[in-house]
C-alpha positions as CSV (number, residue, x, y, z in Angstrom):
1,G,-111.2,-97.7,16.5
2,E,-110.9,-96.2,13.0
3,G,-112.5,-92.9,14.6
4,R,-110.1,-92.9,17.6
5,S,-107.3,-93.4,15.2
6,V,-108.2,-90.5,13.3
7,V,-109.1,-88.1,16.3
8,N,-105.8,-88.9,18.0
9,N,-103.5,-88.9,15.2
10,I,-104.7,-85.3,14.1
11,E,-104.6,-84.0,17.7
12,R,-101.2,-85.1,17.4
13,T,-100.1,-83.4,14.4
14,A,-102.3,-80.3,15.0
15,S,-100.1,-79.5,17.7
16,L,-97.1,-80.0,15.4
17,F,-98.2,-77.4,13.1
18,L,-99.8,-75.3,16.1
19,V,-96.5,-74.6,17.5
20,K,-95.0,-73.3,14.4
21,N,-98.1,-70.9,14.2
22,I,-97.5,-69.7,17.8
23,F,-93.7,-69.4,17.3
24,S,-94.1,-67.5,14.0
25,L,-96.9,-64.9,15.2
26,L,-94.9,-64.2,18.7
27,L,-91.4,-63.7,16.5
28,S,-93.1,-61.7,14.3
29,L,-94.9,-59.5,16.5
30,F,-91.4,-59.2,18.3
31,S,-89.3,-58.4,15.3
32,M,-92.1,-55.3,14.5
33,I,-91.7,-54.1,18.0
34,A,-88.1,-54.2,18.4
35,V,-87.6,-52.7,14.5
36,N,-85.5,-55.8,14.0
37,G,-85.5,-58.1,10.7
38,Y,-87.1,-61.6,10.8
39,P,-84.1,-63.4,12.2
40,M,-84.6,-66.4,10.2
41,E,-84.5,-66.8,6.0
42,P,-87.2,-68.7,4.5
43,S,-85.4,-71.5,3.5
44,Q,-84.1,-72.1,7.0
45,V,-87.4,-72.2,8.3
46,S,-88.4,-74.5,5.6
47,L,-85.7,-76.8,6.9
48,V,-86.8,-76.6,10.4
49,A,-90.4,-77.5,9.4
50,M,-89.4,-80.1,7.4
51,F,-87.8,-82.3,9.6
52,T,-89.7,-81.5,13.0
53,I,-93.2,-81.1,11.5
54,G,-93.9,-82.1,7.9
55,I,-92.3,-85.4,7.6
56,P,-92.8,-86.5,11.2
57,A,-96.4,-85.2,11.0
58,F,-97.1,-87.5,7.7
59,F,-96.0,-90.9,9.8
60,L,-97.4,-89.7,12.9
61,S,-100.8,-89.4,11.3
62,L,-100.9,-92.6,9.6
63,E,-100.0,-94.9,12.8
64,P,-102.5,-96.8,14.6
65,N,-103.9,-95.6,17.7
66,K,-106.9,-96.9,19.2
67,S,-106.5,-95.3,22.8
68,L,-109.9,-93.5,24.2
69,I,-110.1,-90.2,23.4
70,K,-109.9,-88.0,26.7
71,G,-110.8,-84.4,27.0
72,R,-111.5,-81.6,24.5
73,F,-109.9,-82.1,21.1
74,L,-109.1,-78.0,20.9
75,T,-108.0,-77.8,24.6
76,N,-105.8,-80.7,24.1
77,V,-103.9,-79.6,21.0
78,F,-103.9,-76.1,22.4
79,T,-102.2,-77.5,25.8
80,K,-99.7,-79.3,24.0
81,A,-98.7,-76.7,21.6
82,A,-99.0,-73.4,23.3
83,P,-95.9,-74.4,26.0
84,A,-93.8,-75.7,23.0
85,G,-94.3,-72.3,20.8
86,I,-93.9,-70.0,24.1
87,T,-90.7,-71.4,24.7
88,D,-89.5,-71.5,20.9
89,F,-90.5,-67.8,21.1
90,L,-88.6,-67.1,24.2
91,V,-85.2,-69.0,23.4
92,V,-85.0,-67.4,20.1
93,S,-85.6,-63.8,20.8
94,A,-83.1,-64.1,24.0
95,L,-80.6,-65.4,21.2
96,V,-81.5,-62.5,18.7
97,V,-81.2,-60.1,21.8
98,F,-77.8,-61.2,23.1
99,N,-76.1,-62.0,20.2
100,I,-73.3,-60.0,19.1
101,D,-72.5,-61.7,16.0
102,E,-75.4,-60.4,13.4
103,E,-74.1,-62.4,10.2
104,S,-74.3,-65.6,12.0
105,V,-77.4,-64.9,13.9
106,S,-80.0,-66.6,11.3
107,T,-78.0,-69.6,11.5
108,A,-77.8,-69.9,15.3
109,C,-81.7,-69.5,15.5
110,T,-82.1,-72.4,12.6
111,V,-80.1,-74.6,15.2
112,L,-81.6,-73.5,18.2
113,I,-85.3,-74.0,17.0
114,S,-84.5,-77.4,15.5
115,V,-83.0,-78.4,19.0
116,V,-86.1,-77.2,20.5
117,G,-88.4,-78.8,17.8
118,F,-86.8,-82.3,18.4
119,M,-87.8,-82.1,21.9
120,I,-91.2,-80.9,21.2
121,L,-91.4,-83.8,18.5
122,Y,-90.2,-86.4,21.2
123,R,-92.8,-85.1,23.8
124,I,-95.4,-85.4,21.2
125,S,-94.6,-88.6,20.1
126,K,-95.0,-90.2,23.5
127,P,-95.6,-93.0,24.3
128,M,-92.2,-93.8,22.3
129,N,-92.1,-97.1,20.8
130,W,-89.4,-98.6,18.2
131,R,-91.2,-96.7,15.3
132,H,-91.2,-93.5,16.9
133,W,-87.6,-93.5,18.0
134,L,-87.0,-94.7,14.5
135,L,-88.4,-91.7,13.2
136,I,-86.9,-89.2,15.5
137,I,-83.4,-90.6,14.6
138,A,-84.2,-90.2,11.2
139,M,-85.4,-87.0,11.4
140,I,-82.1,-85.7,13.1
141,A,-79.7,-87.8,10.6
142,G,-81.9,-86.2,7.8
143,W,-81.4,-82.5,9.1
144,I,-77.6,-82.9,10.1
145,G,-77.0,-84.2,6.6
146,C,-79.0,-81.1,4.7
147,V,-76.6,-79.0,7.1
148,I,-73.8,-80.7,6.3
149,F,-74.1,-81.1,2.6
150,L,-76.6,-78.6,1.4
151,R,-75.5,-75.7,3.5
152,P,-75.5,-72.7,0.8
153,L,-79.2,-73.9,-0.2
154,F,-80.5,-73.1,3.3
155,G,-78.0,-70.0,4.2
156,I,-76.4,-71.9,7.2
157,T,-72.8,-70.2,7.7
158,A,-70.0,-70.6,10.1
159,M,-70.9,-69.2,13.4
160,S,-68.2,-67.0,16.0
161,V,-67.2,-68.8,19.3
162,Q,-69.6,-66.3,21.0
163,C,-72.6,-67.1,19.0
164,I,-71.8,-70.9,19.9
165,M,-71.4,-70.5,23.3
166,L,-75.0,-68.6,23.5
167,L,-76.3,-71.0,21.4
168,A,-75.4,-73.9,23.8
169,V,-76.7,-72.2,26.6
170,F,-80.3,-71.0,25.6
171,A,-80.5,-74.8,24.1
172,L,-79.5,-76.3,27.6
173,V,-82.4,-73.5,29.1
174,A,-85.1,-74.5,26.6
175,D,-85.9,-78.1,28.5
176,P,-86.5,-76.6,31.6
177,V,-88.6,-73.9,30.5
178,L,-90.6,-76.2,28.2
179,R,-91.3,-78.3,31.4
180,F,-92.2,-75.2,33.3
181,F,-94.9,-73.9,31.1
182,S,-96.3,-77.5,30.3
183,L,-96.7,-77.9,34.1
184,I,-98.4,-74.3,34.0
185,V,-100.6,-75.3,31.5
186,D,-101.2,-78.9,32.7
187,K,-102.8,-77.2,36.1
188,S,-106.5,-78.0,36.5
189,F,-107.5,-74.3,36.6
190,W,-105.8,-73.4,34.1
191,R,-106.7,-76.3,31.8
192,S,-110.3,-75.4,33.0
193,K,-110.0,-71.7,31.6
194,I,-108.5,-72.5,28.4
195,D,-111.2,-75.2,27.9
196,K,-114.0,-72.8,28.7
197,V,-112.5,-70.0,26.2
198,L,-111.7,-72.2,23.7
199,G,-115.2,-73.7,23.7
200,I,-116.7,-70.1,23.4
201,V,-114.5,-69.4,20.7
202,H,-115.6,-72.9,19.0
203,R,-119.6,-72.1,19.4
204,R,-119.5,-68.7,17.5
């Protein structure tokens, strides 16, 4: 039972951290290719990571979880993280491309990636129970509190009407995009290919 708790909880929290790594890698490559600066400040990345990854991962890693271990560890982690990381990258890069207000683009990206981050946290926290609901609600409340009361610390600035409209559009698009990539990765054909590739990498 203890072994199951360790493996299942590490698998869940590892997916949260890998989402950030995939997103950061893709966005960094995009910024270099497009000759743009990285759209977010370090303090803003810390704000998002704190409430969508760091604190939730701490609590999720300590809860009892004695479910049977299914599948390969690396494959399970990657198939949960890859759709979320790609979704993060697509919506944020699209917002950067279409945004006409350069002064507030970092704030808009921070809000957008936070919204997607909470979607991902909800999906990874399943099956939901009262502890998971309480954790998500507390993280959203903490994030809102920091945005309202600690705006200078995290570089949060006012956004124009056009920027807010673009932010709303891409926030609404994020959920179906995440579902689409999740369905693709969960198909047995692609899952077996991922399992094979990760198995080769792991052996080497």
